[in-house]
C-alpha angles and dihedrals in degrees: 000000000000118000117228122219115232115268118257113253116263109266108233141135116014094017092058092050095045094047094044089239090126091063091247127110117278115249111249129196129192134177131206140169116235117200120192111322098330115111141139147153134218123203096342125106110211112213097166143352111241098186145342143187143142114296124212122189137172093276090056091048093052093043092049092054094046092047095046094047091051094056113098092211091057093046090049092051089051092048090053086060093051096257112129104150106080090192085075093053124088116195110207120199098218107167133022130199144067113292106192102288110131094219091058097062112113093015131105099244131190134176115228125203121189129225130193121230104193091177114045090195089062102043090151086073094061090091086068090059110060114174098231126215099027126103123166118205101211126195105210092188094055093031093229142111108248095189140357116211109206112176091184090238113147127171 
């Protein structure tokens, strides 16, 4: 006796619309990052915005770390805590956005927290070693640290 495979589900509703099988236009979605006042579109008619928010990707993560480690105020704050080898420091871009400081408006801002990796063979453990009391406010557009908040807290 030959076994029969289960039948495919009937294609209705959203599939017909998305595929254009219903005769209507297929729904299209696009994303972009707008910095400052520069914007544009090409070949896409925007009828409504369905969501938005700051986007962080691997390039931003790497840039945030390079920029923070190059700032002498950040290095000084680390040194006060006995950390001199920057290879053992991971700078994590935790939050993006403008938070009410006038000099941040129109810039792509990110807050960077630092973590200590005492053992480079166990970098997964660095999350257990936050370097408390230091926050870098990094401008990704201008590739600079606008401010370093150092509360002086060490533990």
